[in-house]
Phi, psi and omega in degrees: 000130181281162181297321180295317178299317179297317178297316179298316179298318179294329179284322184267344182303313179300323179293319178295317178298315179297318179296318178295319180296315180296318180297324184285342182273341180245123177251114180261084177221154177290124176247158180302141179292134173282162182305320180295320178294323177298320180292321176300316180299319178296340182265017172100028178233155175233150181280129176264321178210161174205166179178184178248145176233140171276124177304140179281173184301321180296316179295321179293313184282327183279319187241354185062039178288141182248327180202160179217135169238142180227152180221123176267125182246152172222138180293147176284333182242147178291162176299147177300138176063016177226113184284134175058032175238114184248130179301134178223144180196171176243133172257126181239124175264115183247126180256138184235171178295327185210167174298325178296321178294318178297319178294321177300320177300314182291325178298325181249036185298334182268003177291123183286137175283122182302338182270353181288139177282324182263095185286349180274345185291336179302331178284352183250043181232154170205171179179184177208171185234144170227108183062234181263020180242131174254137175250115184249129174255127182222137177231166176250008179235118181302332180297339182262357186299315180300321180293318181288330175294319178297314179300312181300318180296318180292326185272341180296139178295145179282132178259152176084000000 
């Protein structure tokens, strides 16, 4: 092995390791729909992708998150009075150690994850809790925020 080849390998090895590590934490495969996702689908949306995510270190240490499932949705019909614009969002089922941990997550839902590339998305979230599970609706388009808030409110269990 030449010295130049060795230098090139040493330079690209960290990038390859990081790419492999990131790839292993996100599984992009169709997973069975959870009941909340089934209800979203009944309301005129279809799943484009779904998968499992390993909570990152920040999510584990800050919220005691244990697991995540995600579903990317797109509306079947365009927004009223807007041609070719379809509501899109991600539904994330996050499991925690306790109901208090899940509630803490929702209380601080707009807290930005330091590892996120899109730092504006924390303001485009809403959600609700059932036991130790938080259901988070997140979009990357402010135009869709009212719709995901409406969906979350309709799907949240009634208390009292």
